[in-house]
C-alpha angles and dihedrals in degrees: 000000000000114000114198124191096356088153088074088071088068096041105044125082112202125003127006124184130218144177119217142187138150093287101048155323126249119199121201140163119287089239090075125077119241092230092053094054122084129164141160098343095323119121131163113194133177116262093028094286095131128081096234140063123235122236147174130218112208131173096272106013147034117220125196121193122230120270119178092222093058120074123196090257092051091051091049091051093048092046092051087054091051093049093049094053113106092237093057103029091080093051121082109225123185131246116309119241126187120187088352093303129111112250 
């Protein structure tokens, strides 16, 4: 799992955005749009055309937007991989939500 810009989790107060798929997660400032951000094989596109889901890290929760190619089980598996990476394991992230539901 490739973790890109994990240092932003320590530096940012408030909301941080990310795109995520099986190969990695890319964090970026909330001032950027998900669809305008591409990195290292990660691409979120309108109308489910990209290969990644879009998400938000907030102070007490992590929200991932729906993507028809990503089932609940797939999101859980990917998220476990993110949480087990050395860059993220030391950071306490909030409860995970997918499609507005707790996973």
